[in-house]
N, C-alpha and C positions, 0 to 999 in steps of 0.2 A: 333435419331431413330434407334434401333438395327437391326442388320443383322445377317445372317447366317454366320457361319465360312467360308463356301465356297465362299459366296459372297464377304466377307472381302480379303479373299486370292486373289480371282481374281481381286479385285479392285486394291491390292497392286501391283499386278503382272502388271495390265494395267496402273499403275503409274510409277512403276520403270523400268519395262522391256523395254519400248519404250526409255526411257533416256539412258539406257545402249546401245541398239541397235543402237541410235542416236551417241552416243560416238563412237561406233565401226564403224559407217558409215564413220564419219567425219575422223576418224584415218585411215580407209582404203583409203578415197579418197586422204588423205594427202601421204601416201605411194604410191599409185598408180600413182600419179602425179610425185612423186620423181623418181620411178623406170622408168617411161615413158621418162622423161628427160634424166635420166642416159643412157636409151637404146638408145636416139637420138644421144647423145655425142659418144656412142661406135659405132653406125652406122657410124657417121662423121670421126671418127678416122680411122676405117676400109676402108672406101671409100677413105680416103686420103692416106692410105697405099698402096692401090691397084692402085689407078691412078698414085702416085709418082713412083711406081715399072714400070708401064707401059711407063712413060714419059721417065724414064732414059733409058729403053731398045731401044725406038724408038723416040726420041725427035723430028726429023723432020716429020715423018709421023701422029703423034697423034695430033688431033685437039687440040688447046689451049681454047677453050670457048665452051662448050655444056651447053646451057640454062636449069637450074634447076638441073644440075649434078655437073659441077665443072667449075673452071676459072684458067687459068695458066697465070701468069703475069711475063715475062722474062725481064723486063725493068731494072731489078737491083737496084730497089728503096725501101727503107725501109720506111714503115710508122709506127711509134712509138705508134700511137693512136689506131691502131687495137686492139681489145681485143683478148687475148689469150683463151677465153671460147666461148662457141656457143652463137650466138645471132640471134634474131628474125628479119626477113625481109622479103620482098614480091617482086615477080617477075612478070613483066606485060606480059601477053600471049597474043600475037597479034591475034591469032586465035579466042579465046573466047572473047578478048578485056576484061578481068578480070585480077585483081592482084591477085597472088596466094601467099599465106603464106608459107615461108619456114624458116628453121633453118640453119644457116652457121657456118662454122668453117673456120677460116684463120690462116695459118701457114707459116713461113717463112722457107725455105729449101736450102742448100747449093750444088750447082752442077757445077763442074769444076771451082770453084773459083766465081761462080756468085749467087746472091740471089734469089731465085725464090719463089714468092709468090703463093701459092697454096690455093684455096677456095674451099670447098664442099658444096652441098647443100642435104638437107633432108626435104621432104615436112612435114610441121606441121599439115596439115589438116587431114591427116590419123591417127596421134597419137591422136589429139583431139578427133576425132570421136571414136577412140578406146577408150579413157578415159571415154568419155561419155556413150557409151554403156555397157562397163563394171560396170560403177558405177550405172547406170539405172539397170542392171541385178542384182547388189548387192543389192539395194533397195527392188526390188521385191522378192528376196531370204529372205532379213530379214523381210519383212513384213509376208511372208509365215511362216517364221519360229516363228513369233510373234504369228499368230493365232494358228498354231500347238502346240505352248507350252501352250497356254491359253486352248485350247480344251483338250489336254492331260492331263493337270492339273486337270481340271474339272472333267475329267473321272476317274482319279487316285484317286481324292479326294473323289468321291462318293463311290468308291471301298472300299478305305482304310477306310473311317469314318463310313462304313455300320455298323460294330458292334456295334460303339457308337450309332448311331441312333437307332438301335435295342434295346439296353439298355435303352436309353432314352424314347422310346416308352412304354416299359414293366414297367419302373418306373413311367411313368405318370399315367399307369392304375392301379398302386397299390393302393390298400385301406385296411388299417389295420383292417376294419370291414367286408367289403364284399369280399374282395380277399387279403387275408393275405399272399397267397403264391407268390413268385417272382422267377420264374426260368430263371437264367442267363447262358449264354453259360460261361464255364470255359477255353475253348480253342478257342479264336478268330482269332489266327494266330498273333496278335500283343501283345507285353509284357505288354504295358501300359494299354490296354484294358482288358487284363486278370486280371490285379491288380486292375483295377477300379471295375470290376464284383465281384471279391473277397470281395473286401471292403463294396459294396453295399450289398452283401449277408450277410455279418456279421453284418452289421447296420440293415437290415431288421429283422435279427434274435433277436436282443437286443430290436428293436421297438416291436416286437409281444410280447416277454416276459414282456417288461414293461407294455404294453396294458393289458395283460392278467392278471398281478398281480393287476394292478389297477382296473380292472373290478371286480375281486375277491374281493378287499377289499371295493369296493362301494357297492357291494351285500351283503357282510358279514356286513359291519357296517349299512347298512340299516336295516338289520334283527336284528341285535344285540343289537343297540341302541333305536329302537322303542320298543321293549319289556319291559326294566325297564322304559321307559317313559308311557308306557300304565299301568303298575303296580302303578307307582307314581300316575296317574289320578284316577285310581280306589281307592287306598287307600284315597286319597283327598276327593273324593265323599262319601265315607263312614264315613270318620270324619265329613263331613259338615252335614250329614244326623244324626248324634249323638245328642241326645235329650239334652245332659248334656253339650252342646258347649255354651261356652260364647261369648258374643259379641266381646271381644277383640281377643279372638282365632279365631273366625269367620272371623274377618278383616285379621288376620295373614294368614289364609288358603286361603283366596280369593287372596292375594298378591301371596302367593306359587303357587296357581292354575293359575294365569295369567302367571308367570314366567315359569311355567312347559310348559304352551301353546306355550309361545314364543320360549322356548328350543325346543319343537317339531317341531315348524315351521321353525326354525333355521336348525335344522338337516336335515329336508326335503329339503330345499333349497339348503343348501351345498351339500348333496348327488345329487340334480339334476343338480348342476353346475358342479359337478365332472362328471356325466354321459354325459352332453353336451360337456364337454372340451374332453373327450374320445371318443366322436361321437357315443354314444350307443342308438343313435335314427335314425337309417338308414331307417326305413320304411317312405316312403312318399306317399301322395295321394293328389287328387284335394280337397282343404280345401275350403269351401264357406265361406269366411270372413264375408259377409253381414249377413247371418243367425247366426253365431257363435256370432258376435258383438251384434246383437239384443237380444239373449238369455242372453248375460252376462249382459247387461244393465238391463234387466228385473229383473234377479236374485239379482242385487245389489239393486235396487229400492224396492224389496220385503224384503230385509235382513236389509237395514237401514231404521230407521223411519224418519230421518231428511235428506233424499236424496237431494242434491242440485238441482236446477232447471235445468231441462235437456232440450237442443234443439239439434237437430240432422239434418243431411243430409247424409243419407245412401244410396248410389246406390245399387240396388239390383243385385245379382248373380255375385259379384266380388269375384274372387278366386285366389288361389295360390297354388302352388305344394309345400307342406312342410308336416312335421310330425303333425297329428292332434292334440295330446296331447301339443307338444310344443308351437303351434300357440295358442291354448286355454289359455295357461299359459301367453304367452305374451300378449294377449289380456285383460285378467283378471287382470294381474299385472298393465297395463297402466291405466285401468278404475279405479281398486281400489286405485292407487296412487292419482289419480284426485279427488276420494271421501274422503280418509283419510286426505289428505293435504289440502282440502278445508277450508273455513271459514264460519261462521254462515251466513244463508241466501244467500250462495254463489250460483255458476252457473257453469254448465258444457257444453261444446259444443263439439259434435262429428261430425267429417266430413269424409266421405269415398268414394272414386272414384277409378277408375282403376290406378292411379298414385300414390296415397298417402293415408296414415291414419293420421289425424290429431284430438289430443285431447286437448283442452282448458279447463282450469279451473281457478277459482279466488283463490287466496291464498297469504299467507305472502310471503314476498321477503325472499329468502334463505340466510343464513347467510354465506356459505361456497362459495369455488368456483364452478360456474356451471359446469366446465369441468369434477369434480369429482364427480357428481351425479350419474354417471353410474357405478362407482367404486364400489367393494364389501366394505360393511359396512360403505359407505359414506352416510351421510344423511344431508338434507338441514337445519335441525333444530336439534341440538345436545339433545334437550328435547324430540323429538320424541321417542315413544316406539315401533317403528317398527324395523324389524331385520336389515334394510339396505340392503337388498339383492335383493329386488323387481325389481328395475331398473337395477341391474348387471344382472339379469336373461334375462331382456329385451335386453340388449346389447350383451349378449351371443347367444341369438337366432337370433337376427338380424345379427350378424356376421356370423353365421353357414350357414344362407341363403342369405348372401351377400346383405343385405338390409342396405339402409342409414338411420341413426338415427340422428335428430336434436333436440336440446332443445333451447326455447327462453323465454325470460321473458319481458313483456312490459304492462304499466299500470295495474299493480295488477294481471296480468293473466299469468299463465304458459302455454307454448304451447309445446307438444311433436310431433313431426311428424316423420312418418315412411315412406320413399320413397320406392316404389315397383319396381321401374325402375332405 
């Protein structure tokens, strides 16, 4: 599922930023604990220096034991098992009847040739509370920082990408037929977006130029090619009506006339395909498919003497928004294809509802790839005298109006379905 650039950017922030903040929190906690223990050791050393100084000045009047503060042992005994670094211990408080956690430091000092053991105490409870409070405060700050970064990033992204969204909106509204002009800002304040707008502006100019040239070519070709074809047709009719015409010459003229008609039809179909490709049919309206289809079937029945047996199930008032001429060509080509490529004493079934149009006809199995039936100049039978553009026009028109087209062959029946939804 695709997401906007802003959503993806926010998602990456929410994935990686918490990990970075978590790593920072762990590092901060380790450093906090290290410095707290270092502070405890310095406090113990400072307390030892002060107590020792006071003891050496007034040894008889100074108490040798103050619970939770210090202990002075003058028994002149040395315990080598005592560590030289701070250690954790607890002291029982008779008033609260609770054991209180302390950190102690024991050192041996010489005084008048005697070895004095001095132990100082620092409460571990306050340090632990300090670590917890500072760490919780740091967590709150990091969470607020995370929220602030995400919010600021979203706001700044919206502001920074506003020129891009403006360009995107204008480009989406661009239509070479209805709205050929595309006014883009040349100075957005961002170098990359300025370059983007310049490139789009140049591209649109090239597209407009190509479209104008193609449109002029189609119009010129339509006019210039039809004129000589009409002249050939009139000359052929003149020769056919010549009294001195022989039977062999008449047969040749008939072949030439048929070829000329095919060439004329081919020219019209190619020009129509070119116009559809360049979207030269912008006018749309509500087309009543039901009425149009009934009229086309009636015209074909009147034109063909051996019209196949017809059955139909056509719902009334089925309509679609499209170009009237193009949709008439689509229906006419589908019906004509079902008639021309039918078999003797064949049949045609036409079904129309608000979801689909289905035209089924009997006929010989195609010799080529069914997927290529809707390609230009592709025929189901190489011996066919058709132009090979009828179904190609159908495909182009359905693509123009985003309709789904499907072909099936089963039990000597060809079925072409046009889905409206």
